[in-house]
PDB file of N, CA, C and O in Angstrom:
ATOM      1  N   MET A   1     109.008  95.747  89.071  1.00  0.00           N
ATOM      2  CA  MET A   1     109.537  94.434  89.405  1.00  0.00           C
ATOM      3  C   MET A   1     109.565  94.276  90.919  1.00  0.00           C
ATOM      4  O   MET A   1     109.948  95.197  91.641  1.00  0.00           O
ATOM      5  N   ILE A   2     109.168  93.131  91.382  1.00  0.00           N
ATOM      6  CA  ILE A   2     109.154  92.816  92.813  1.00  0.00           C
ATOM      7  C   ILE A   2     110.417  92.028  93.150  1.00  0.00           C
ATOM      8  O   ILE A   2     110.768  91.067  92.466  1.00  0.00           O
ATOM      9  N   ASN A   3     111.094  92.454  94.221  1.00  0.00           N
ATOM     10  CA  ASN A   3     112.336  91.808  94.651  1.00  0.00           C
ATOM     11  C   ASN A   3     112.251  91.398  96.110  1.00  0.00           C
ATOM     12  O   ASN A   3     111.328  91.795  96.822  1.00  0.00           O
ATOM     13  N   GLU A   4     113.226  90.592  96.559  1.00  0.00           N
ATOM     14  CA  GLU A   4     113.284  90.185  97.953  1.00  0.00           C
ATOM     15  C   GLU A   4     113.354  91.419  98.853  1.00  0.00           C
ATOM     16  O   GLU A   4     114.029  92.398  98.535  1.00  0.00           O
ATOM     17  N   LEU A   5     112.653  91.355  99.970  1.00  0.00           N
ATOM     18  CA  LEU A   5     112.537  92.378 101.003  1.00  0.00           C
ATOM     19  C   LEU A   5     111.625  93.542 100.628  1.00  0.00           C
ATOM     20  O   LEU A   5     111.460  94.474 101.416  1.00  0.00           O
ATOM     21  N   ASP A   6     111.030  93.502  99.432  1.00  0.00           N
ATOM     22  CA  ASP A   6     110.055  94.521  99.054  1.00  0.00           C
ATOM     23  C   ASP A   6     108.749  94.312  99.815  1.00  0.00           C
ATOM     24  O   ASP A   6     108.393  93.182 100.151  1.00  0.00           O
ATOM     25  N   LEU A   7     108.043  95.400 100.083  1.00  0.00           N
ATOM     26  CA  LEU A   7     106.682  95.319 100.593  1.00  0.00           C
ATOM     27  C   LEU A   7     105.745  95.054  99.427  1.00  0.00           C
ATOM     28  O   LEU A   7     105.907  95.616  98.344  1.00  0.00           O
ATOM     29  N   VAL A   8     104.764  94.192  99.660  1.00  0.00           N
ATOM     30  CA  VAL A   8     103.765  93.894  98.643  1.00  0.00           C
ATOM     31  C   VAL A   8     102.379  93.961  99.270  1.00  0.00           C
ATOM     32  O   VAL A   8     102.230  93.871 100.489  1.00  0.00           O
ATOM     33  N   VAL A   9     101.375  94.119  98.424  1.00  0.00           N
ATOM     34  CA  VAL A   9      99.993  94.244  98.867  1.00  0.00           C
ATOM     35  C   VAL A   9      99.201  93.057  98.339  1.00  0.00           C
ATOM     36  O   VAL A   9      99.275  92.720  97.157  1.00  0.00           O
ATOM     37  N   LEU A  10      98.449  92.435  99.221  1.00  0.00           N
ATOM     38  CA  LEU A  10      97.619  91.292  98.846  1.00  0.00           C
ATOM     39  C   LEU A  10      96.454  91.762  97.988  1.00  0.00           C
ATOM     40  O   LEU A  10      95.774  92.727  98.338  1.00  0.00           O
ATOM     41  N   LYS A  11      96.220  91.090  96.869  1.00  0.00           N
ATOM     42  CA  LYS A  11      95.165  91.470  95.922  1.00  0.00           C
ATOM     43  C   LYS A  11      93.855  90.713  96.130  1.00  0.00           C
ATOM     44  O   LYS A  11      92.850  91.023  95.489  1.00  0.00           O
ATOM     45  N   ARG A  12      93.861  89.715  97.026  1.00  0.00           N
ATOM     46  CA  ARG A  12      92.643  88.930  97.259  1.00  0.00           C
ATOM     47  C   ARG A  12      92.642  88.417  98.691  1.00  0.00           C
ATOM     48  O   ARG A  12      93.695  88.290  99.316  1.00  0.00           O
ATOM     49  N   ASP A  13      91.460  88.124  99.200  1.00  0.00           N
ATOM     50  CA  ASP A  13      91.341  87.531 100.531  1.00  0.00           C
ATOM     51  C   ASP A  13      91.900  86.110 100.511  1.00  0.00           C
ATOM     52  O   ASP A  13      91.711  85.370  99.546  1.00  0.00           O
ATOM     53  N   ILE A  14      92.585  85.744 101.582  1.00  0.00           N
ATOM     54  CA  ILE A  14      93.015  84.359 101.795  1.00  0.00           C
ATOM     55  C   ILE A  14      92.502  83.993 103.182  1.00  0.00           C
ATOM     56  O   ILE A  14      93.227  84.080 104.173  1.00  0.00           O
ATOM     57  N   THR A  15      91.249  83.587 103.233  1.00  0.00           N
ATOM     58  CA  THR A  15      90.547  83.393 104.512  1.00  0.00           C
ATOM     59  C   THR A  15      91.185  82.304 105.373  1.00  0.00           C
ATOM     60  O   THR A  15      91.180  82.413 106.600  1.00  0.00           O
ATOM     61  N   GLU A  16      91.727  81.267 104.761  1.00  0.00           N
ATOM     62  CA  GLU A  16      92.333  80.188 105.547  1.00  0.00           C
ATOM     63  C   GLU A  16      93.573  80.653 106.301  1.00  0.00           C
ATOM     64  O   GLU A  16      94.016  79.979 107.231  1.00  0.00           O
ATOM     65  N   SER A  17      94.139  81.793 105.916  1.00  0.00           N
ATOM     66  CA  SER A  17      95.285  82.386 106.620  1.00  0.00           C
ATOM     67  C   SER A  17      94.907  83.679 107.332  1.00  0.00           C
ATOM     68  O   SER A  17      95.773  84.393 107.836  1.00  0.00           O
ATOM     69  N   ASN A  18      93.602  83.979 107.372  1.00  0.00           N
ATOM     70  CA  ASN A  18      93.092  85.186 108.027  1.00  0.00           C
ATOM     71  C   ASN A  18      93.663  86.471 107.430  1.00  0.00           C
ATOM     72  O   ASN A  18      93.922  87.436 108.150  1.00  0.00           O
ATOM     73  N   LEU A  19      93.857  86.477 106.120  1.00  0.00           N
ATOM     74  CA  LEU A  19      94.366  87.649 105.418  1.00  0.00           C
ATOM     75  C   LEU A  19      93.285  88.204 104.510  1.00  0.00           C
ATOM     76  O   LEU A  19      92.470  87.460 103.964  1.00  0.00           O
ATOM     77  N   ILE A  20      93.288  89.526 104.355  1.00  0.00           N
ATOM     78  CA  ILE A  20      92.304  90.162 103.493  1.00  0.00           C
ATOM     79  C   ILE A  20      93.001  91.046 102.460  1.00  0.00           C
ATOM     80  O   ILE A  20      94.155  91.441 102.630  1.00  0.00           O
ATOM     81  N   THR A  21      92.285  91.340 101.408  1.00  0.00           N
ATOM     82  CA  THR A  21      92.779  92.225 100.365  1.00  0.00           C
ATOM     83  C   THR A  21      93.302  93.506 101.004  1.00  0.00           C
ATOM     84  O   THR A  21      92.635  94.108 101.846  1.00  0.00           O
ATOM     85  N   GLY A  22      94.491  93.914 100.603  1.00  0.00           N
ATOM     86  CA  GLY A  22      95.096  95.127 101.139  1.00  0.00           C
ATOM     87  C   GLY A  22      96.109  94.877 102.238  1.00  0.00           C
ATOM     88  O   GLY A  22      96.875  95.780 102.572  1.00  0.00           O
ATOM     89  N   ASP A  23      96.142  93.657 102.824  1.00  0.00           N
ATOM     90  CA  ASP A  23      97.163  93.361 103.822  1.00  0.00           C
ATOM     91  C   ASP A  23      98.540  93.464 103.176  1.00  0.00           C
ATOM     92  O   ASP A  23      98.716  93.156 101.997  1.00  0.00           O
ATOM     93  N   ILE A  24      99.500  93.902 103.966  1.00  0.00           N
ATOM     94  CA  ILE A  24     100.855  94.142 103.453  1.00  0.00           C
ATOM     95  C   ILE A  24     101.795  93.071 103.975  1.00  0.00           C
ATOM     96  O   ILE A  24     101.793  92.743 105.161  1.00  0.00           O
ATOM     97  N   GLY A  25     102.593  92.534 103.072  1.00  0.00           N
ATOM     98  CA  GLY A  25     103.577  91.526 103.434  1.00  0.00           C
ATOM     99  C   GLY A  25     104.942  91.903 102.902  1.00  0.00           C
ATOM    100  O   GLY A  25     105.101  92.891 102.185  1.00  0.00           O
ATOM    101  N   THR A  26     105.926  91.095 103.269  1.00  0.00           N
ATOM    102  CA  THR A  26     107.306  91.294 102.820  1.00  0.00           C
ATOM    103  C   THR A  26     107.753  90.076 102.036  1.00  0.00           C
ATOM    104  O   THR A  26     107.520  88.941 102.451  1.00  0.00           O
ATOM    105  N   VAL A  27     108.388  90.311 100.915  1.00  0.00           N
ATOM    106  CA  VAL A  27     108.940  89.221 100.109  1.00  0.00           C
ATOM    107  C   VAL A  27     110.168  88.683 100.835  1.00  0.00           C
ATOM    108  O   VAL A  27     111.153  89.400 101.015  1.00  0.00           O
ATOM    109  N   ILE A  28     110.107  87.419 101.252  1.00  0.00           N
ATOM    110  CA  ILE A  28     111.265  86.825 101.923  1.00  0.00           C
ATOM    111  C   ILE A  28     112.048  85.910 100.990  1.00  0.00           C
ATOM    112  O   ILE A  28     113.187  85.544 101.281  1.00  0.00           O
ATOM    113  N   HIS A  29     111.432  85.543  99.863  1.00  0.00           N
ATOM    114  CA  HIS A  29     112.158  84.788  98.840  1.00  0.00           C
ATOM    115  C   HIS A  29     111.493  85.009  97.487  1.00  0.00           C
ATOM    116  O   HIS A  29     110.268  84.989  97.369  1.00  0.00           O
ATOM    117  N   LYS A  30     112.309  85.216  96.488  1.00  0.00           N
ATOM    118  CA  LYS A  30     111.823  85.356  95.113  1.00  0.00           C
ATOM    119  C   LYS A  30     112.261  84.112  94.350  1.00  0.00           C
ATOM    120  O   LYS A  30     113.454  83.900  94.129  1.00  0.00           O
ATOM    121  N   TYR A  31     111.289  83.286  93.947  1.00  0.00           N
ATOM    122  CA  TYR A  31     111.599  82.075  93.203  1.00  0.00           C
ATOM    123  C   TYR A  31     111.927  82.400  91.748  1.00  0.00           C
ATOM    124  O   TYR A  31     112.851  81.835  91.162  1.00  0.00           O
ATOM    125  N   ASN A  32     111.158  83.312  91.184  1.00  0.00           N
ATOM    126  CA  ASN A  32     111.357  83.794  89.813  1.00  0.00           C
ATOM    127  C   ASN A  32     110.556  85.097  89.696  1.00  0.00           C
ATOM    128  O   ASN A  32     110.120  85.638  90.712  1.00  0.00           O
ATOM    129  N   ASP A  33     110.360  85.598  88.502  1.00  0.00           N
ATOM    130  CA  ASP A  33     109.679  86.890  88.341  1.00  0.00           C
ATOM    131  C   ASP A  33     108.191  86.853  88.655  1.00  0.00           C
ATOM    132  O   ASP A  33     107.554  87.905  88.717  1.00  0.00           O
ATOM    133  N   THR A  34     107.620  85.666  88.856  1.00  0.00           N
ATOM    134  CA  THR A  34     106.177  85.584  89.101  1.00  0.00           C
ATOM    135  C   THR A  34     105.785  84.838  90.378  1.00  0.00           C
ATOM    136  O   THR A  34     104.604  84.813  90.725  1.00  0.00           O
ATOM    137  N   ASN A  35     106.736  84.234  91.083  1.00  0.00           N
ATOM    138  CA  ASN A  35     106.423  83.439  92.270  1.00  0.00           C
ATOM    139  C   ASN A  35     107.315  83.837  93.446  1.00  0.00           C
ATOM    140  O   ASN A  35     108.530  83.986  93.314  1.00  0.00           O
ATOM    141  N   PHE A  36     106.659  84.006  94.611  1.00  0.00           N
ATOM    142  CA  PHE A  36     107.343  84.576  95.763  1.00  0.00           C
ATOM    143  C   PHE A  36     106.906  83.901  97.053  1.00  0.00           C
ATOM    144  O   PHE A  36     105.815  83.336  97.131  1.00  0.00           O
ATOM    145  N   GLU A  37     107.759  83.963  98.057  1.00  0.00           N
ATOM    146  CA  GLU A  37     107.404  83.583  99.423  1.00  0.00           C
ATOM    147  C   GLU A  37     107.189  84.893 100.174  1.00  0.00           C
ATOM    148  O   GLU A  37     108.079  85.743 100.216  1.00  0.00           O
ATOM    149  N   ILE A  38     106.004  85.055 100.767  1.00  0.00           N
ATOM    150  CA  ILE A  38     105.629  86.309 101.403  1.00  0.00           C
ATOM    151  C   ILE A  38     105.343  86.061 102.875  1.00  0.00           C
ATOM    152  O   ILE A  38     104.652  85.105 103.226  1.00  0.00           O
ATOM    153  N   GLU A  39     105.877  86.926 103.742  1.00  0.00           N
ATOM    154  CA  GLU A  39     105.583  86.860 105.173  1.00  0.00           C
ATOM    155  C   GLU A  39     104.694  88.034 105.552  1.00  0.00           C
ATOM    156  O   GLU A  39     104.960  89.180 105.189  1.00  0.00           O
ATOM    157  N   PHE A  40     103.632  87.726 106.289  1.00  0.00           N
ATOM    158  CA  PHE A  40     102.717  88.728 106.822  1.00  0.00           C
ATOM    159  C   PHE A  40     102.900  88.728 108.335  1.00  0.00           C
ATOM    160  O   PHE A  40     102.849  87.672 108.966  1.00  0.00           O
ATOM    161  N   VAL A  41     103.112  89.907 108.923  1.00  0.00           N
ATOM    162  CA  VAL A  41     103.390  90.013 110.349  1.00  0.00           C
ATOM    163  C   VAL A  41     102.496  91.061 111.009  1.00  0.00           C
ATOM    164  O   VAL A  41     101.927  91.927 110.344  1.00  0.00           O
ATOM    165  N   THR A  42     102.387  90.957 112.344  1.00  0.00           N
ATOM    166  CA  THR A  42     101.703  91.984 113.119  1.00  0.00           C
ATOM    167  C   THR A  42     102.643  93.173 113.294  1.00  0.00           C
ATOM    168  O   THR A  42     103.813  93.103 112.920  1.00  0.00           O
ATOM    169  N   ALA A  43     102.136  94.255 113.859  1.00  0.00           N
ATOM    170  CA  ALA A  43     102.948  95.441 114.105  1.00  0.00           C
ATOM    171  C   ALA A  43     104.101  95.143 115.061  1.00  0.00           C
ATOM    172  O   ALA A  43     105.130  95.819 115.021  1.00  0.00           O
ATOM    173  N   GLU A  44     103.937  94.140 115.918  1.00  0.00           N
ATOM    174  CA  GLU A  44     105.001  93.758 116.851  1.00  0.00           C
ATOM    175  C   GLU A  44     105.997  92.771 116.251  1.00  0.00           C
ATOM    176  O   GLU A  44     106.986  92.412 116.891  1.00  0.00           O
ATOM    177  N   GLY A  45     105.733  92.334 115.025  1.00  0.00           N
ATOM    178  CA  GLY A  45     106.659  91.435 114.347  1.00  0.00           C
ATOM    179  C   GLY A  45     106.338  89.961 114.458  1.00  0.00           C
ATOM    180  O   GLY A  45     107.128  89.128 114.013  1.00  0.00           O
ATOM    181  N   SER A  46     105.197  89.613 115.042  1.00  0.00           N
ATOM    182  CA  SER A  46     104.799  88.203 115.112  1.00  0.00           C
ATOM    183  C   SER A  46     104.258  87.766 113.754  1.00  0.00           C
ATOM    184  O   SER A  46     103.450  88.462 113.139  1.00  0.00           O
ATOM    185  N   THR A  47     104.706  86.626 113.307  1.00  0.00           N
ATOM    186  CA  THR A  47     104.278  86.120 112.005  1.00  0.00           C
ATOM    187  C   THR A  47     102.825  85.677 112.049  1.00  0.00           C
ATOM    188  O   THR A  47     102.418  84.919 112.930  1.00  0.00           O
ATOM    189  N   VAL A  48     102.049  86.158 111.087  1.00  0.00           N
ATOM    190  CA  VAL A  48     100.656  85.740 110.913  1.00  0.00           C
ATOM    191  C   VAL A  48     100.604  84.606 109.905  1.00  0.00           C
ATOM    192  O   VAL A  48      99.891  83.623 110.109  1.00  0.00           O
ATOM    193  N   ALA A  49     101.357  84.737 108.813  1.00  0.00           N
ATOM    194  CA  ALA A  49     101.372  83.709 107.771  1.00  0.00           C
ATOM    195  C   ALA A  49     102.611  83.876 106.901  1.00  0.00           C
ATOM    196  O   ALA A  49     103.112  84.984 106.710  1.00  0.00           O
ATOM    197  N   VAL A  50     103.090  82.759 106.383  1.00  0.00           N
ATOM    198  CA  VAL A  50     104.123  82.734 105.351  1.00  0.00           C
ATOM    199  C   VAL A  50     103.538  81.908 104.215  1.00  0.00           C
ATOM    200  O   VAL A  50     103.219  80.732 104.393  1.00  0.00           O
ATOM    201  N   LEU A  51     103.400  82.530 103.046  1.00  0.00           N
ATOM    202  CA  LEU A  51     102.714  81.880 101.928  1.00  0.00           C
ATOM    203  C   LEU A  51     103.516  81.991 100.640  1.00  0.00           C
ATOM    204  O   LEU A  51     104.210  82.980 100.406  1.00  0.00           O
ATOM    205  N   SER A  52     103.409  80.965  99.813  1.00  0.00           N
ATOM    206  CA  SER A  52     103.932  81.026  98.459  1.00  0.00           C
ATOM    207  C   SER A  52     102.828  81.605  97.581  1.00  0.00           C
ATOM    208  O   SER A  52     101.755  81.016  97.449  1.00  0.00           O
ATOM    209  N   LEU A  53     103.099  82.759  96.984  1.00  0.00           N
ATOM    210  CA  LEU A  53     102.094  83.457  96.193  1.00  0.00           C
ATOM    211  C   LEU A  53     102.667  83.863  94.852  1.00  0.00           C
ATOM    212  O   LEU A  53     103.882  83.956  94.678  1.00  0.00           O
ATOM    213  N   SER A  54     101.771  84.105  93.905  1.00  0.00           N
ATOM    214  CA  SER A  54     102.202  84.544  92.572  1.00  0.00           C
ATOM    215  C   SER A  54     101.853  86.005  92.375  1.00  0.00           C
ATOM    216  O   SER A  54     101.183  86.614  93.209  1.00  0.00           O
ATOM    217  N   ASN A  55     102.307  86.554  91.278  1.00  0.00           N
ATOM    218  CA  ASN A  55     101.993  87.956  90.989  1.00  0.00           C
ATOM    219  C   ASN A  55     100.503  88.146  90.696  1.00  0.00           C
ATOM    220  O   ASN A  55     100.051  89.284  90.570  1.00  0.00           O
ATOM    221  N   ASN A  56      99.739  87.076  90.586  1.00  0.00           N
ATOM    222  CA  ASN A  56      98.277  87.183  90.493  1.00  0.00           C
ATOM    223  C   ASN A  56      97.668  87.485  91.862  1.00  0.00           C
ATOM    224  O   ASN A  56      96.550  87.994  91.949  1.00  0.00           O
ATOM    225  N   ASP A  57      98.411  87.166  92.938  1.00  0.00           N
ATOM    226  CA  ASP A  57      97.923  87.329  94.302  1.00  0.00           C
ATOM    227  C   ASP A  57      98.390  88.620  94.961  1.00  0.00           C
ATOM    228  O   ASP A  57      97.756  89.107  95.898  1.00  0.00           O
ATOM    229  N   ILE A  58      99.493  89.174  94.479  1.00  0.00           N
ATOM    230  CA  ILE A  58     100.111  90.341  95.115  1.00  0.00           C
ATOM    231  C   ILE A  58     100.451  91.398  94.077  1.00  0.00           C
ATOM    232  O   ILE A  58     100.489  91.136  92.875  1.00  0.00           O
ATOM    233  N   ARG A  59     100.696  92.602  94.583  1.00  0.00           N
ATOM    234  CA  ARG A  59     101.200  93.672  93.733  1.00  0.00           C
ATOM    235  C   ARG A  59     102.228  94.448  94.532  1.00  0.00           C
ATOM    236  O   ARG A  59     102.270  94.367  95.760  1.00  0.00           O
ATOM    237  N   ALA A  60     103.049  95.197  93.830  1.00  0.00           N
ATOM    238  CA  ALA A  60     104.064  96.003  94.502  1.00  0.00           C
ATOM    239  C   ALA A  60     103.394  97.089  95.336  1.00  0.00           C
ATOM    240  O   ALA A  60     102.345  97.613  94.962  1.00  0.00           O
ATOM    241  N   PHE A  61     103.999  97.418  96.452  1.00  0.00           N
ATOM    242  CA  PHE A  61     103.546  98.520  97.300  1.00  0.00           C
ATOM    243  C   PHE A  61     103.973  99.821  96.634  1.00  0.00           C
ATOM    244  O   PHE A  61     105.113  99.956  96.190  1.00  0.00           O
ATOM    245  N   ASP A  62     103.067 100.760  96.569  1.00  0.00           N
ATOM    246  CA  ASP A  62     103.342 102.050  95.936  1.00  0.00           C
ATOM    247  C   ASP A  62     103.701 103.072  97.012  1.00  0.00           C
ATOM    248  O   ASP A  62     103.004 103.171  98.021  1.00  0.00           O
ATOM    249  N   HIS A  63     104.765 103.823  96.815  1.00  0.00           N
ATOM    250  CA  HIS A  63     105.223 104.782  97.824  1.00  0.00           C
ATOM    251  C   HIS A  63     104.198 105.884  98.105  1.00  0.00           C
ATOM    252  O   HIS A  63     104.333 106.606  99.092  1.00  0.00           O
ATOM    253  N   ARG A  64     103.188 106.022  97.263  1.00  0.00           N
ATOM    254  CA  ARG A  64     102.146 107.039  97.478  1.00  0.00           C
ATOM    255  C   ARG A  64     100.983 106.520  98.313  1.00  0.00           C
ATOM    256  O   ARG A  64     100.037 107.260  98.585  1.00  0.00           O
ATOM    257  N   GLU A  65     101.045 105.256  98.721  1.00  0.00           N
ATOM    258  CA  GLU A  65      99.962 104.666  99.512  1.00  0.00           C
ATOM    259  C   GLU A  65     100.205 104.893 101.002  1.00  0.00           C
ATOM    260  O   GLU A  65     101.336 105.122 101.431  1.00  0.00           O
ATOM    261  N   ILE A  66      99.137 104.826 101.779  1.00  0.00           N
ATOM    262  CA  ILE A  66      99.218 104.978 103.219  1.00  0.00           C
ATOM    263  C   ILE A  66      98.901 103.629 103.872  1.00  0.00           C
ATOM    264  O   ILE A  66      98.034 102.893 103.402  1.00  0.00           O
ATOM    265  N   LEU A  67      99.605 103.318 104.946  1.00  0.00           N
ATOM    266  CA  LEU A  67      99.355 102.070 105.670  1.00  0.00           C
ATOM    267  C   LEU A  67      98.077 102.189 106.483  1.00  0.00           C
ATOM    268  O   LEU A  67      97.659 103.284 106.858  1.00  0.00           O
ATOM    269  N   HIS A  68      97.466 101.042 106.747  1.00  0.00           N
ATOM    270  CA  HIS A  68      96.226 100.976 107.509  1.00  0.00           C
ATOM    271  C   HIS A  68      96.346  99.791 108.456  1.00  0.00           C
ATOM    272  O   HIS A  68      97.006  98.805 108.128  1.00  0.00           O
ATOM    273  N   THR A  69      95.723  99.871 109.617  1.00  0.00           N
ATOM    274  CA  THR A  69      95.792  98.751 110.557  1.00  0.00           C
ATOM    275  C   THR A  69      94.422  98.121 110.750  1.00  0.00           C
ATOM    276  O   THR A  69      93.388  98.732 110.482  1.00  0.00           O
ATOM    277  N   ARG A  70      94.445  96.870 111.227  1.00  0.00           N
ATOM    278  CA  ARG A  70      93.214  96.192 111.623  1.00  0.00           C
ATOM    279  C   ARG A  70      93.548  95.246 112.766  1.00  0.00           C
ATOM    280  O   ARG A  70      94.650  94.702 112.833  1.00  0.00           O
ATOM    281  N   ASP A  71      92.601  95.059 113.650  1.00  0.00           N
ATOM    282  CA  ASP A  71      92.784  94.225 114.838  1.00  0.00           C
ATOM    283  C   ASP A  71      92.535  92.775 114.482  1.00  0.00           C
ATOM    284  O   ASP A  71      91.506  92.442 113.893  1.00  0.00           O
ATOM    285  N   ILE A  72      93.478  91.903 114.841  1.00  0.00           N
ATOM    286  CA  ILE A  72      93.305  90.470 114.589  1.00  0.00           C
ATOM    287  C   ILE A  72      93.217  89.676 115.879  1.00  0.00           C
ATOM    288  O   ILE A  72      93.341  88.451 115.866  1.00  0.00           O
ATOM    289  N   SER A  73      93.001  90.372 117.005  1.00  0.00           N
ATOM    290  CA  SER A  73      92.969  89.676 118.301  1.00  0.00           C
ATOM    291  C   SER A  73      91.831  88.670 118.417  1.00  0.00           C
ATOM    292  O   SER A  73      91.892  87.761 119.246  1.00  0.00           O
ATOM    293  N   ASN A  74      90.793  88.821 117.598  1.00  0.00           N
ATOM    294  CA  ASN A  74      89.660  87.890 117.644  1.00  0.00           C
ATOM    295  C   ASN A  74      89.893  86.646 116.786  1.00  0.00           C
ATOM    296  O   ASN A  74      89.026  85.775 116.714  1.00  0.00           O
ATOM    297  N   ILE A  75      91.036  86.555 116.146  1.00  0.00           N
ATOM    298  CA  ILE A  75      91.349  85.397 115.297  1.00  0.00           C
ATOM    299  C   ILE A  75      92.008  84.330 116.156  1.00  0.00           C
ATOM    300  O   ILE A  75      92.965  84.606 116.880  1.00  0.00           O
ATOM    301  N   ALA A  76      91.496  83.120 116.073  1.00  0.00           N
ATOM    302  CA  ALA A  76      92.059  82.010 116.852  1.00  0.00           C
ATOM    303  C   ALA A  76      93.477  81.721 116.399  1.00  0.00           C
ATOM    304  O   ALA A  76      93.771  81.722 115.204  1.00  0.00           O
ATOM    305  N   ALA A  77      94.340  81.478 117.348  1.00  0.00           N
ATOM    306  CA  ALA A  77      95.752  81.188 117.040  1.00  0.00           C
ATOM    307  C   ALA A  77      95.933  79.774 116.568  1.00  0.00           C
ATOM    308  O   ALA A  77      97.053  79.362 116.267  1.00  0.00           O
TER     309      ALA A  77
END
């Protein structure tokens, strides 16, 4: 079950928000068991996107996974 403040993993690219499969976000609001407001941030804490997503778009972060970084400096603000 996904709850508020949980880390989640994006299951698909969302090109209009410059997000790719595997990006990690935080649940900032849980509307119900299948719909969530997710914030994606840089390592410094700057918000990249806040999106309303469903459990079709995200999955729970597994404690056995390792984080990965990618540079977004080439993305227009």
